[in-house]
PDBQT receptor file of N, H, CA, C and O in Angstrom, charges set to zero:
ATOM      1  N   UNK A   1     -16.026  -9.189  -5.454  1.00  0.00    +0.000 N 
ATOM      2  CA  UNK A   1     -15.675 -10.028  -6.574  1.00  0.00    +0.000 C 
ATOM      3  C   UNK A   1     -14.687 -11.095  -6.089  1.00  0.00    +0.000 C 
ATOM      4  O   UNK A   1     -13.730 -10.795  -5.374  1.00  0.00    +0.000 OA
ATOM      5  N   UNK A   2     -14.928 -12.295  -6.476  1.00  0.00    +0.000 N 
ATOM      6  H   UNK A   2     -15.705 -12.539  -7.057  1.00  0.00    +0.000 HD
ATOM      7  CA  UNK A   2     -14.103 -13.423  -6.056  1.00  0.00    +0.000 C 
ATOM      8  C   UNK A   2     -12.853 -13.531  -6.921  1.00  0.00    +0.000 C 
ATOM      9  O   UNK A   2     -12.846 -13.116  -8.080  1.00  0.00    +0.000 OA
ATOM     10  N   UNK A   3     -11.806 -14.090  -6.347  1.00  0.00    +0.000 N 
ATOM     11  H   UNK A   3     -11.811 -14.428  -5.406  1.00  0.00    +0.000 HD
ATOM     12  CA  UNK A   3     -10.542 -14.260  -7.069  1.00  0.00    +0.000 C 
ATOM     13  C   UNK A   3     -10.728 -15.150  -8.297  1.00  0.00    +0.000 C 
ATOM     14  O   UNK A   3     -10.106 -14.921  -9.335  1.00  0.00    +0.000 OA
ATOM     15  N   UNK A   4     -11.573 -16.152  -8.179  1.00  0.00    +0.000 N 
ATOM     16  H   UNK A   4     -12.078 -16.339  -7.336  1.00  0.00    +0.000 HD
ATOM     17  CA  UNK A   4     -11.822 -17.057  -9.304  1.00  0.00    +0.000 C 
ATOM     18  C   UNK A   4     -12.399 -16.290 -10.489  1.00  0.00    +0.000 C 
ATOM     19  O   UNK A   4     -12.002 -16.511 -11.633  1.00  0.00    +0.000 OA
ATOM     20  N   UNK A   5     -13.336 -15.389 -10.210  1.00  0.00    +0.000 N 
ATOM     21  H   UNK A   5     -13.658 -15.209  -9.281  1.00  0.00    +0.000 HD
ATOM     22  CA  UNK A   5     -13.937 -14.582 -11.270  1.00  0.00    +0.000 C 
ATOM     23  C   UNK A   5     -12.902 -13.670 -11.917  1.00  0.00    +0.000 C 
ATOM     24  O   UNK A   5     -12.907 -13.473 -13.132  1.00  0.00    +0.000 OA
ATOM     25  N   UNK A   6     -12.024 -13.122 -11.105  1.00  0.00    +0.000 N 
ATOM     26  H   UNK A   6     -12.019 -13.282 -10.118  1.00  0.00    +0.000 HD
ATOM     27  CA  UNK A   6     -11.000 -12.209 -11.616  1.00  0.00    +0.000 C 
ATOM     28  C   UNK A   6     -10.025 -12.956 -12.518  1.00  0.00    +0.000 C 
ATOM     29  O   UNK A   6      -9.635 -12.450 -13.570  1.00  0.00    +0.000 OA
ATOM     30  N   UNK A   7      -9.635 -14.151 -12.109  1.00  0.00    +0.000 N 
ATOM     31  H   UNK A   7      -9.953 -14.562 -11.254  1.00  0.00    +0.000 HD
ATOM     32  CA  UNK A   7      -8.671 -14.937 -12.890  1.00  0.00    +0.000 C 
ATOM     33  C   UNK A   7      -9.233 -15.317 -14.258  1.00  0.00    +0.000 C 
ATOM     34  O   UNK A   7      -8.464 -15.532 -15.195  1.00  0.00    +0.000 OA
ATOM     35  N   UNK A   8     -10.539 -15.404 -14.392  1.00  0.00    +0.000 N 
ATOM     36  H   UNK A   8     -11.164 -15.229 -13.631  1.00  0.00    +0.000 HD
ATOM     37  CA  UNK A   8     -11.168 -15.777 -15.661  1.00  0.00    +0.000 C 
ATOM     38  C   UNK A   8     -11.204 -14.615 -16.649  1.00  0.00    +0.000 C 
ATOM     39  O   UNK A   8     -11.457 -14.816 -17.837  1.00  0.00    +0.000 OA
ATOM     40  N   UNK A   9     -10.949 -13.392 -16.158  1.00  0.00    +0.000 N 
ATOM     41  H   UNK A   9     -10.743 -13.229 -15.193  1.00  0.00    +0.000 HD
ATOM     42  CA  UNK A   9     -11.002 -12.216 -17.019  1.00  0.00    +0.000 C 
ATOM     43  C   UNK A   9      -9.730 -12.114 -17.855  1.00  0.00    +0.000 C 
ATOM     44  O   UNK A   9      -8.665 -12.581 -17.451  1.00  0.00    +0.000 OA
ATOM     45  N   UNK A  10      -9.857 -11.499 -19.018  1.00  0.00    +0.000 N 
ATOM     46  H   UNK A  10     -10.722 -11.119 -19.347  1.00  0.00    +0.000 HD
ATOM     47  CA  UNK A  10      -8.693 -11.236 -19.861  1.00  0.00    +0.000 C 
ATOM     48  C   UNK A  10      -7.899 -10.090 -19.240  1.00  0.00    +0.000 C 
ATOM     49  O   UNK A  10      -8.446  -9.276 -18.496  1.00  0.00    +0.000 OA
ATOM     50  N   UNK A  11      -6.623 -10.036 -19.548  1.00  0.00    +0.000 N 
ATOM     51  H   UNK A  11      -6.178 -10.697 -20.152  1.00  0.00    +0.000 HD
ATOM     52  CA  UNK A  11      -5.749  -9.018 -18.955  1.00  0.00    +0.000 C 
ATOM     53  C   UNK A  11      -6.229  -7.602 -19.287  1.00  0.00    +0.000 C 
ATOM     54  O   UNK A  11      -6.229  -6.722 -18.426  1.00  0.00    +0.000 OA
ATOM     55  N   UNK A  12      -6.631  -7.395 -20.524  1.00  0.00    +0.000 N 
ATOM     56  H   UNK A  12      -6.631  -8.110 -21.223  1.00  0.00    +0.000 HD
ATOM     57  CA  UNK A  12      -7.109  -6.066 -20.950  1.00  0.00    +0.000 C 
ATOM     58  C   UNK A  12      -8.369  -5.685 -20.171  1.00  0.00    +0.000 C 
ATOM     59  O   UNK A  12      -8.492  -4.556 -19.696  1.00  0.00    +0.000 OA
ATOM     60  N   UNK A  13      -9.297  -6.621 -20.043  1.00  0.00    +0.000 N 
ATOM     61  H   UNK A  13      -9.197  -7.538 -20.429  1.00  0.00    +0.000 HD
ATOM     62  CA  UNK A  13     -10.530  -6.363 -19.315  1.00  0.00    +0.000 C 
ATOM     63  C   UNK A  13     -10.247  -6.078 -17.840  1.00  0.00    +0.000 C 
ATOM     64  O   UNK A  13     -10.903  -5.239 -17.221  1.00  0.00    +0.000 OA
ATOM     65  N   UNK A  14      -9.276  -6.778 -17.296  1.00  0.00    +0.000 N 
ATOM     66  H   UNK A  14      -8.744  -7.460 -17.798  1.00  0.00    +0.000 HD
ATOM     67  CA  UNK A  14      -8.914  -6.597 -15.902  1.00  0.00    +0.000 C 
ATOM     68  C   UNK A  14      -8.353  -5.200 -15.669  1.00  0.00    +0.000 C 
ATOM     69  O   UNK A  14      -8.685  -4.552 -14.676  1.00  0.00    +0.000 OA
ATOM     70  N   UNK A  15      -7.512  -4.740 -16.574  1.00  0.00    +0.000 N 
ATOM     71  H   UNK A  15      -7.243  -5.266 -17.380  1.00  0.00    +0.000 HD
ATOM     72  CA  UNK A  15      -6.961  -3.377 -16.450  1.00  0.00    +0.000 C 
ATOM     73  C   UNK A  15      -8.075  -2.332 -16.498  1.00  0.00    +0.000 C 
ATOM     74  O   UNK A  15      -8.075  -1.381 -15.717  1.00  0.00    +0.000 OA
ATOM     75  N   UNK A  16      -9.012  -2.514 -17.410  1.00  0.00    +0.000 N 
ATOM     76  H   UNK A  16      -9.012  -3.287 -18.045  1.00  0.00    +0.000 HD
ATOM     77  CA  UNK A  16     -10.130  -1.579 -17.532  1.00  0.00    +0.000 C 
ATOM     78  C   UNK A  16     -11.000  -1.605 -16.280  1.00  0.00    +0.000 C 
ATOM     79  O   UNK A  16     -11.466  -0.564 -15.815  1.00  0.00    +0.000 OA
ATOM     80  N   UNK A  17     -11.211  -2.786 -15.746  1.00  0.00    +0.000 N 
ATOM     81  H   UNK A  17     -10.832  -3.631 -16.124  1.00  0.00    +0.000 HD
ATOM     82  CA  UNK A  17     -12.034  -2.932 -14.541  1.00  0.00    +0.000 C 
ATOM     83  C   UNK A  17     -11.379  -2.254 -13.339  1.00  0.00    +0.000 C 
ATOM     84  O   UNK A  17     -12.060  -1.640 -12.517  1.00  0.00    +0.000 OA
ATOM     85  N   UNK A  18     -10.057  -2.370 -13.242  1.00  0.00    +0.000 N 
ATOM     86  H   UNK A  18      -9.504  -2.869 -13.910  1.00  0.00    +0.000 HD
ATOM     87  CA  UNK A  18      -9.335  -1.722 -12.149  1.00  0.00    +0.000 C 
ATOM     88  C   UNK A  18      -9.511  -0.204 -12.233  1.00  0.00    +0.000 C 
ATOM     89  O   UNK A  18      -9.771   0.453 -11.225  1.00  0.00    +0.000 OA
ATOM     90  N   UNK A  19      -9.368   0.341 -13.428  1.00  0.00    +0.000 N 
ATOM     91  H   UNK A  19      -9.156  -0.192 -14.247  1.00  0.00    +0.000 HD
ATOM     92  CA  UNK A  19      -9.540   1.786 -13.595  1.00  0.00    +0.000 C 
ATOM     93  C   UNK A  19     -10.955   2.220 -13.232  1.00  0.00    +0.000 C 
ATOM     94  O   UNK A  19     -11.145   3.245 -12.578  1.00  0.00    +0.000 OA
ATOM     95  N   UNK A  20     -11.933   1.453 -13.650  1.00  0.00    +0.000 N 
ATOM     96  H   UNK A  20     -11.779   0.620 -14.182  1.00  0.00    +0.000 HD
ATOM     97  CA  UNK A  20     -13.325   1.766 -13.348  1.00  0.00    +0.000 C 
ATOM     98  C   UNK A  20     -13.581   1.722 -11.847  1.00  0.00    +0.000 C 
ATOM     99  O   UNK A  20     -14.223   2.612 -11.289  1.00  0.00    +0.000 OA
ATOM    100  N   UNK A  21     -13.077   0.687 -11.206  1.00  0.00    +0.000 N 
ATOM    101  H   UNK A  21     -12.555  -0.036 -11.659  1.00  0.00    +0.000 HD
ATOM    102  CA  UNK A  21     -13.297   0.543  -9.764  1.00  0.00    +0.000 C 
ATOM    103  C   UNK A  21     -12.579   1.639  -8.980  1.00  0.00    +0.000 C 
ATOM    104  O   UNK A  21     -13.084   2.096  -7.955  1.00  0.00    +0.000 OA
ATOM    105  N   UNK A  22     -11.407   2.062  -9.451  1.00  0.00    +0.000 N 
ATOM    106  H   UNK A  22     -10.997   1.690 -10.283  1.00  0.00    +0.000 HD
ATOM    107  CA  UNK A  22     -10.699   3.146  -8.779  1.00  0.00    +0.000 C 
ATOM    108  C   UNK A  22     -11.483   4.451  -8.896  1.00  0.00    +0.000 C 
ATOM    109  O   UNK A  22     -11.537   5.232  -7.945  1.00  0.00    +0.000 OA
ATOM    110  N   UNK A  23     -12.084   4.686 -10.050  1.00  0.00    +0.000 N 
ATOM    111  H   UNK A  23     -12.040   4.052 -10.822  1.00  0.00    +0.000 HD
ATOM    112  CA  UNK A  23     -12.901   5.885 -10.225  1.00  0.00    +0.000 C 
ATOM    113  C   UNK A  23     -14.134   5.832  -9.323  1.00  0.00    +0.000 C 
ATOM    114  O   UNK A  23     -14.521   6.836  -8.725  1.00  0.00    +0.000 OA
ATOM    115  N   UNK A  24     -14.746   4.643  -9.232  1.00  0.00    +0.000 N 
ATOM    116  H   UNK A  24     -14.431   3.828  -9.718  1.00  0.00    +0.000 HD
ATOM    117  CA  UNK A  24     -15.909   4.484  -8.352  1.00  0.00    +0.000 C 
ATOM    118  C   UNK A  24     -15.531   4.708  -6.893  1.00  0.00    +0.000 C 
ATOM    119  O   UNK A  24     -16.287   5.326  -6.143  1.00  0.00    +0.000 OA
ATOM    120  N   UNK A  25     -14.370   4.212  -6.487  1.00  0.00    +0.000 N 
ATOM    121  H   UNK A  25     -13.755   3.710  -7.096  1.00  0.00    +0.000 HD
ATOM    122  CA  UNK A  25     -13.910   4.393  -5.118  1.00  0.00    +0.000 C 
ATOM    123  C   UNK A  25     -13.680   5.869  -4.817  1.00  0.00    +0.000 C 
ATOM    124  O   UNK A  25     -14.068   6.356  -3.755  1.00  0.00    +0.000 OA
ATOM    125  N   UNK A  26     -13.057   6.571  -5.736  1.00  0.00    +0.000 N 
ATOM    126  H   UNK A  26     -12.742   6.175  -6.599  1.00  0.00    +0.000 HD
ATOM    127  CA  UNK A  26     -12.818   8.002  -5.545  1.00  0.00    +0.000 C 
ATOM    128  C   UNK A  26     -14.144   8.756  -5.416  1.00  0.00    +0.000 C 
ATOM    129  O   UNK A  26     -14.276   9.662  -4.593  1.00  0.00    +0.000 OA
ATOM    130  N   UNK A  27     -15.111   8.373  -6.231  1.00  0.00    +0.000 N 
ATOM    131  H   UNK A  27     -15.004   7.637  -6.899  1.00  0.00    +0.000 HD
ATOM    132  CA  UNK A  27     -16.430   9.017  -6.175  1.00  0.00    +0.000 C 
ATOM    133  C   UNK A  27     -17.121   8.717  -4.844  1.00  0.00    +0.000 C 
ATOM    134  O   UNK A  27     -17.749   9.597  -4.256  1.00  0.00    +0.000 OA
ATOM    135  N   UNK A  28     -17.004   7.476  -4.374  1.00  0.00    +0.000 N 
ATOM    136  H   UNK A  28     -16.494   6.761  -4.853  1.00  0.00    +0.000 HD
ATOM    137  CA  UNK A  28     -17.603   7.112  -3.090  1.00  0.00    +0.000 C 
ATOM    138  C   UNK A  28     -16.986   7.905  -1.949  1.00  0.00    +0.000 C 
ATOM    139  O   UNK A  28     -17.688   8.364  -1.048  1.00  0.00    +0.000 OA
ATOM    140  N   UNK A  29     -15.661   8.063  -1.993  1.00  0.00    +0.000 N 
ATOM    141  H   UNK A  29     -15.090   7.690  -2.725  1.00  0.00    +0.000 HD
ATOM    142  CA  UNK A  29     -14.979   8.828  -0.946  1.00  0.00    +0.000 C 
ATOM    143  C   UNK A  29     -15.415  10.284  -0.954  1.00  0.00    +0.000 C 
ATOM    144  O   UNK A  29     -15.616  10.887   0.101  1.00  0.00    +0.000 OA
ATOM    145  N   UNK A  30     -15.558  10.840  -2.139  1.00  0.00    +0.000 N 
ATOM    146  H   UNK A  30     -15.394  10.350  -2.995  1.00  0.00    +0.000 HD
ATOM    147  CA  UNK A  30     -16.008  12.220  -2.261  1.00  0.00    +0.000 C 
ATOM    148  C   UNK A  30     -17.422  12.375  -1.728  1.00  0.00    +0.000 C 
ATOM    149  O   UNK A  30     -17.715  13.308  -0.981  1.00  0.00    +0.000 OA
ATOM    150  N   UNK A  31     -18.291  11.461  -2.114  1.00  0.00    +0.000 N 
ATOM    151  H   UNK A  31     -18.053  10.703  -2.722  1.00  0.00    +0.000 HD
ATOM    152  CA  UNK A  31     -19.673  11.512  -1.634  1.00  0.00    +0.000 C 
ATOM    153  C   UNK A  31     -19.734  11.346  -0.121  1.00  0.00    +0.000 C 
ATOM    154  O   UNK A  31     -20.554  11.981   0.543  1.00  0.00    +0.000 OA
ATOM    155  N   UNK A  32     -18.880  10.502   0.421  1.00  0.00    +0.000 N 
ATOM    156  H   UNK A  32     -18.214   9.986  -0.118  1.00  0.00    +0.000 HD
ATOM    157  CA  UNK A  32     -18.863  10.260   1.856  1.00  0.00    +0.000 C 
ATOM    158  C   UNK A  32     -18.379  11.509   2.604  1.00  0.00    +0.000 C 
ATOM    159  O   UNK A  32     -18.835  11.784   3.714  1.00  0.00    +0.000 OA
ATOM    160  N   UNK A  33     -17.465  12.255   2.002  1.00  0.00    +0.000 N 
ATOM    161  H   UNK A  33     -17.095  12.031   1.101  1.00  0.00    +0.000 HD
ATOM    162  CA  UNK A  33     -16.970  13.482   2.631  1.00  0.00    +0.000 C 
ATOM    163  C   UNK A  33     -18.052  14.550   2.675  1.00  0.00    +0.000 C 
ATOM    164  O   UNK A  33     -18.123  15.328   3.626  1.00  0.00    +0.000 OA
ATOM    165  N   UNK A  34     -18.892  14.589   1.651  1.00  0.00    +0.000 N 
ATOM    166  H   UNK A  34     -18.835  13.957   0.878  1.00  0.00    +0.000 HD
ATOM    167  CA  UNK A  34     -19.957  15.593   1.582  1.00  0.00    +0.000 C 
ATOM    168  C   UNK A  34     -21.112  15.211   2.500  1.00  0.00    +0.000 C 
ATOM    169  O   UNK A  34     -21.541  16.005   3.337  1.00  0.00    +0.000 OA
ATOM    170  N   UNK A  35     -21.601  14.009   2.339  1.00  0.00    +0.000 N 
ATOM    171  H   UNK A  35     -21.253  13.364   1.659  1.00  0.00    +0.000 HD
ATOM    172  CA  UNK A  35     -22.664  13.519   3.218  1.00  0.00    +0.000 C 
ATOM    173  C   UNK A  35     -22.394  12.046   3.488  1.00  0.00    +0.000 C 
ATOM    174  O   UNK A  35     -22.253  11.262   2.549  1.00  0.00    +0.000 OA
ATOM    175  N   UNK A  36     -22.320  11.663   4.746  1.00  0.00    +0.000 N 
ATOM    176  H   UNK A  36     -22.435  12.300   5.508  1.00  0.00    +0.000 HD
ATOM    177  CA  UNK A  36     -21.931  10.289   5.105  1.00  0.00    +0.000 C 
ATOM    178  C   UNK A  36     -22.793   9.225   4.420  1.00  0.00    +0.000 C 
ATOM    179  O   UNK A  36     -24.011   9.359   4.302  1.00  0.00    +0.000 OA
ATOM    180  N   UNK A  37     -22.118   8.169   3.976  1.00  0.00    +0.000 N 
ATOM    181  H   UNK A  37     -21.128   8.060   4.072  1.00  0.00    +0.000 HD
ATOM    182  CA  UNK A  37     -22.813   7.040   3.362  1.00  0.00    +0.000 C 
ATOM    183  C   UNK A  37     -23.523   6.230   4.436  1.00  0.00    +0.000 C 
ATOM    184  O   UNK A  37     -23.095   6.206   5.590  1.00  0.00    +0.000 OA
ATOM    185  N   UNK A  38     -24.589   5.578   4.061  1.00  0.00    +0.000 N 
ATOM    186  H   UNK A  38     -24.937   5.597   3.124  1.00  0.00    +0.000 HD
ATOM    187  CA  UNK A  38     -25.295   4.721   5.006  1.00  0.00    +0.000 C 
ATOM    188  C   UNK A  38     -24.469   3.483   5.331  1.00  0.00    +0.000 C 
ATOM    189  O   UNK A  38     -24.403   3.058   6.485  1.00  0.00    +0.000 OA
ATOM    190  N   UNK A  39     -23.840   2.906   4.310  1.00  0.00    +0.000 N 
ATOM    191  H   UNK A  39     -23.894   3.251   3.373  1.00  0.00    +0.000 HD
ATOM    192  CA  UNK A  39     -23.050   1.693   4.491  1.00  0.00    +0.000 C 
ATOM    193  C   UNK A  39     -21.597   1.992   4.150  1.00  0.00    +0.000 C 
ATOM    194  O   UNK A  39     -21.188   1.877   2.995  1.00  0.00    +0.000 OA
ATOM    195  N   UNK A  40     -20.827   2.371   5.148  1.00  0.00    +0.000 N 
ATOM    196  H   UNK A  40     -21.160   2.465   6.086  1.00  0.00    +0.000 HD
ATOM    197  CA  UNK A  40     -19.435   2.744   4.908  1.00  0.00    +0.000 C 
ATOM    198  C   UNK A  40     -18.547   1.546   4.606  1.00  0.00    +0.000 C 
ATOM    199  O   UNK A  40     -17.414   1.723   4.159  1.00  0.00    +0.000 OA
ATOM    200  N   UNK A  41     -19.028   0.347   4.835  1.00  0.00    +0.000 N 
ATOM    201  H   UNK A  41     -19.949   0.204   5.198  1.00  0.00    +0.000 HD
ATOM    202  CA  UNK A  41     -18.221  -0.836   4.534  1.00  0.00    +0.000 C 
ATOM    203  C   UNK A  41     -18.026  -1.007   3.026  1.00  0.00    +0.000 C 
ATOM    204  O   UNK A  41     -17.140  -1.749   2.602  1.00  0.00    +0.000 OA
ATOM    205  N   UNK A  42     -18.835  -0.337   2.219  1.00  0.00    +0.000 N 
ATOM    206  H   UNK A  42     -19.555   0.266   2.564  1.00  0.00    +0.000 HD
ATOM    207  CA  UNK A  42     -18.672  -0.415   0.764  1.00  0.00    +0.000 C 
ATOM    208  C   UNK A  42     -17.318   0.143   0.333  1.00  0.00    +0.000 C 
ATOM    209  O   UNK A  42     -16.725  -0.334  -0.635  1.00  0.00    +0.000 OA
ATOM    210  N   UNK A  43     -16.833   1.152   1.052  1.00  0.00    +0.000 N 
ATOM    211  H   UNK A  43     -17.315   1.539   1.838  1.00  0.00    +0.000 HD
ATOM    212  CA  UNK A  43     -15.533   1.734   0.722  1.00  0.00    +0.000 C 
ATOM    213  C   UNK A  43     -14.435   0.703   0.955  1.00  0.00    +0.000 C 
ATOM    214  O   UNK A  43     -13.562   0.520   0.107  1.00  0.00    +0.000 OA
ATOM    215  N   UNK A  44     -14.475   0.037   2.089  1.00  0.00    +0.000 N 
ATOM    216  H   UNK A  44     -15.184   0.186   2.778  1.00  0.00    +0.000 HD
ATOM    217  CA  UNK A  44     -13.468  -0.973   2.404  1.00  0.00    +0.000 C 
ATOM    218  C   UNK A  44     -13.550  -2.147   1.432  1.00  0.00    +0.000 C 
ATOM    219  O   UNK A  44     -12.521  -2.673   1.007  1.00  0.00    +0.000 OA
ATOM    220  N   UNK A  45     -14.754  -2.555   1.084  1.00  0.00    +0.000 N 
ATOM    221  H   UNK A  45     -15.589  -2.128   1.430  1.00  0.00    +0.000 HD
ATOM    222  CA  UNK A  45     -14.922  -3.663   0.137  1.00  0.00    +0.000 C 
ATOM    223  C   UNK A  45     -14.351  -3.299  -1.228  1.00  0.00    +0.000 C 
ATOM    224  O   UNK A  45     -13.691  -4.120  -1.866  1.00  0.00    +0.000 OA
ATOM    225  N   UNK A  46     -14.601  -2.081  -1.672  1.00  0.00    +0.000 N 
ATOM    226  H   UNK A  46     -15.137  -1.414  -1.154  1.00  0.00    +0.000 HD
ATOM    227  CA  UNK A  46     -14.086  -1.637  -2.969  1.00  0.00    +0.000 C 
ATOM    228  C   UNK A  46     -12.566  -1.602  -2.957  1.00  0.00    +0.000 C 
ATOM    229  O   UNK A  46     -11.923  -2.007  -3.925  1.00  0.00    +0.000 OA
ATOM    230  N   UNK A  47     -11.992  -1.118  -1.858  1.00  0.00    +0.000 N 
ATOM    231  H   UNK A  47     -12.515  -0.789  -1.071  1.00  0.00    +0.000 HD
ATOM    232  CA  UNK A  47     -10.542  -1.071  -1.727  1.00  0.00    +0.000 C 
ATOM    233  C   UNK A  47      -9.932  -2.472  -1.792  1.00  0.00    +0.000 C 
ATOM    234  O   UNK A  47      -8.913  -2.687  -2.447  1.00  0.00    +0.000 OA
ATOM    235  N   UNK A  48     -10.562  -3.408  -1.112  1.00  0.00    +0.000 N 
ATOM    236  H   UNK A  48     -11.391  -3.233  -0.579  1.00  0.00    +0.000 HD
ATOM    237  CA  UNK A  48     -10.072  -4.793  -1.116  1.00  0.00    +0.000 C 
ATOM    238  C   UNK A  48     -10.196  -5.425  -2.502  1.00  0.00    +0.000 C 
ATOM    239  O   UNK A  48      -9.304  -6.150  -2.942  1.00  0.00    +0.000 OA
ATOM    240  N   UNK A  49     -11.303  -5.148  -3.183  1.00  0.00    +0.000 N 
ATOM    241  H   UNK A  49     -12.028  -4.559  -2.825  1.00  0.00    +0.000 HD
ATOM    242  CA  UNK A  49     -11.487  -5.689  -4.535  1.00  0.00    +0.000 C 
ATOM    243  C   UNK A  49     -10.410  -5.166  -5.481  1.00  0.00    +0.000 C 
ATOM    244  O   UNK A  49      -9.868  -5.918  -6.291  1.00  0.00    +0.000 OA
ATOM    245  N   UNK A  50     -10.108  -3.881  -5.374  1.00  0.00    +0.000 N 
ATOM    246  H   UNK A  50     -10.549  -3.270  -4.716  1.00  0.00    +0.000 HD
ATOM    247  CA  UNK A  50      -9.073  -3.288  -6.223  1.00  0.00    +0.000 C 
ATOM    248  C   UNK A  50      -7.727  -3.939  -5.931  1.00  0.00    +0.000 C 
ATOM    249  O   UNK A  50      -6.984  -4.280  -6.851  1.00  0.00    +0.000 OA
ATOM    250  N   UNK A  51      -7.419  -4.108  -4.658  1.00  0.00    +0.000 N 
ATOM    251  H   UNK A  51      -8.023  -3.831  -3.911  1.00  0.00    +0.000 HD
ATOM    252  CA  UNK A  51      -6.154  -4.741  -4.284  1.00  0.00    +0.000 C 
ATOM    253  C   UNK A  51      -6.085  -6.171  -4.798  1.00  0.00    +0.000 C 
ATOM    254  O   UNK A  51      -5.042  -6.616  -5.277  1.00  0.00    +0.000 OA
ATOM    255  N   UNK A  52      -7.195  -6.886  -4.698  1.00  0.00    +0.000 N 
ATOM    256  H   UNK A  52      -8.043  -6.524  -4.309  1.00  0.00    +0.000 HD
ATOM    257  CA  UNK A  52      -7.248  -8.269  -5.181  1.00  0.00    +0.000 C 
ATOM    258  C   UNK A  52      -7.007  -8.309  -6.686  1.00  0.00    +0.000 C 
ATOM    259  O   UNK A  52      -6.263  -9.159  -7.173  1.00  0.00    +0.000 OA
ATOM    260  N   UNK A  53      -7.633  -7.393  -7.423  1.00  0.00    +0.000 N 
ATOM    261  H   UNK A  53      -8.238  -6.702  -7.026  1.00  0.00    +0.000 HD
ATOM    262  CA  UNK A  53      -7.464  -7.357  -8.875  1.00  0.00    +0.000 C 
ATOM    263  C   UNK A  53      -6.030  -7.010  -9.249  1.00  0.00    +0.000 C 
ATOM    264  O   UNK A  53      -5.472  -7.601 -10.175  1.00  0.00    +0.000 OA
ATOM    265  N   UNK A  54      -5.424  -6.053  -8.536  1.00  0.00    +0.000 N 
ATOM    266  H   UNK A  54      -5.878  -5.574  -7.785  1.00  0.00    +0.000 HD
ATOM    267  CA  UNK A  54      -4.046  -5.671  -8.829  1.00  0.00    +0.000 C 
ATOM    268  C   UNK A  54      -3.087  -6.821  -8.545  1.00  0.00    +0.000 C 
ATOM    269  O   UNK A  54      -2.128  -7.031  -9.288  1.00  0.00    +0.000 OA
ATOM    270  N   UNK A  55      -3.339  -7.554  -7.485  1.00  0.00    +0.000 N 
ATOM    271  H   UNK A  55      -4.117  -7.383  -6.881  1.00  0.00    +0.000 HD
ATOM    272  CA  UNK A  55      -2.492  -8.692  -7.140  1.00  0.00    +0.000 C 
ATOM    273  C   UNK A  55      -2.546  -9.754  -8.225  1.00  0.00    +0.000 C 
ATOM    274  O   UNK A  55      -1.509 -10.262  -8.652  1.00  0.00    +0.000 OA
ATOM    275  N   UNK A  56      -3.726 -10.087  -8.664  1.00  0.00    +0.000 N 
ATOM    276  H   UNK A  56      -4.568  -9.675  -8.317  1.00  0.00    +0.000 HD
ATOM    277  CA  UNK A  56      -3.882 -11.105  -9.706  1.00  0.00    +0.000 C 
ATOM    278  C   UNK A  56      -3.296 -10.618 -11.025  1.00  0.00    +0.000 C 
ATOM    279  O   UNK A  56      -2.712 -11.405 -11.770  1.00  0.00    +0.000 OA
ATOM    280  N   UNK A  57      -3.445  -9.332 -11.318  1.00  0.00    +0.000 N 
ATOM    281  H   UNK A  57      -3.920  -8.693 -10.712  1.00  0.00    +0.000 HD
ATOM    282  CA  UNK A  57      -2.860  -8.773 -12.544  1.00  0.00    +0.000 C 
ATOM    283  C   UNK A  57      -1.342  -8.897 -12.504  1.00  0.00    +0.000 C 
ATOM    284  O   UNK A  57      -0.727  -9.269 -13.503  1.00  0.00    +0.000 OA
ATOM    285  N   UNK A  58      -0.738  -8.594 -11.373  1.00  0.00    +0.000 N 
ATOM    286  H   UNK A  58      -1.238  -8.292 -10.561  1.00  0.00    +0.000 HD
ATOM    287  CA  UNK A  58       0.717  -8.715 -11.274  1.00  0.00    +0.000 C 
ATOM    288  C   UNK A  58       1.154 -10.178 -11.394  1.00  0.00    +0.000 C 
ATOM    289  O   UNK A  58       2.215 -10.457 -11.951  1.00  0.00    +0.000 OA
ATOM    290  N   UNK A  59       0.365 -11.100 -10.887  1.00  0.00    +0.000 N 
ATOM    291  H   UNK A  59      -0.498 -10.873 -10.434  1.00  0.00    +0.000 HD
ATOM    292  CA  UNK A  59       0.677 -12.513 -11.035  1.00  0.00    +0.000 C 
ATOM    293  C   UNK A  59       0.629 -12.932 -12.499  1.00  0.00    +0.000 C 
ATOM    294  O   UNK A  59       1.463 -13.713 -12.957  1.00  0.00    +0.000 OA
ATOM    295  N   UNK A  60      -0.344 -12.414 -13.225  1.00  0.00    +0.000 N 
ATOM    296  H   UNK A  60      -1.022 -11.780 -12.854  1.00  0.00    +0.000 HD
ATOM    297  CA  UNK A  60      -0.470 -12.719 -14.651  1.00  0.00    +0.000 C 
ATOM    298  C   UNK A  60       0.727 -12.161 -15.410  1.00  0.00    +0.000 C 
ATOM    299  O   UNK A  60       1.288 -12.830 -16.277  1.00  0.00    +0.000 OA
ATOM    300  N   UNK A  61       1.119 -10.912 -15.074  1.00  0.00    +0.000 N 
ATOM    301  H   UNK A  61       0.663 -10.368 -14.370  1.00  0.00    +0.000 HD
ATOM    302  CA  UNK A  61       2.228 -10.278 -15.766  1.00  0.00    +0.000 C 
ATOM    303  C   UNK A  61       3.553 -10.978 -15.501  1.00  0.00    +0.000 C 
ATOM    304  O   UNK A  61       4.418 -11.010 -16.376  1.00  0.00    +0.000 OA
ATOM    305  N   UNK A  62       3.725 -11.536 -14.314  1.00  0.00    +0.000 N 
ATOM    306  H   UNK A  62       3.023 -11.510 -13.603  1.00  0.00    +0.000 HD
ATOM    307  CA  UNK A  62       4.987 -12.162 -13.938  1.00  0.00    +0.000 C 
ATOM    308  C   UNK A  62       5.161 -13.573 -14.494  1.00  0.00    +0.000 C 
ATOM    309  O   UNK A  62       6.244 -14.150 -14.387  1.00  0.00    +0.000 OA
ATOM    310  N   UNK A  63       4.121 -14.126 -15.077  1.00  0.00    +0.000 N 
ATOM    311  H   UNK A  63       3.242 -13.657 -15.164  1.00  0.00    +0.000 HD
ATOM    312  CA  UNK A  63       4.224 -15.489 -15.633  1.00  0.00    +0.000 C 
ATOM    313  C   UNK A  63       4.938 -15.471 -16.960  1.00  0.00    +0.000 C 
ATOM    314  O   UNK A  63       5.119 -16.520 -17.578  1.00  0.00    +0.000 OA
TER     315      UNK A  63
């Protein structure tokens, strides 16, 4: 997800999206522990997306 797309989201929607993505990341990690994923870069991408969303959320809150 691009930063531009994230900035266009409402604060409430952004918080919900962060929670959803964190749950998806936890599920991916669990699945990877049981049987390795074919594309392990998805875990890193999800982690980066979550960090990007949290950063933009904190910027919104600090304004």
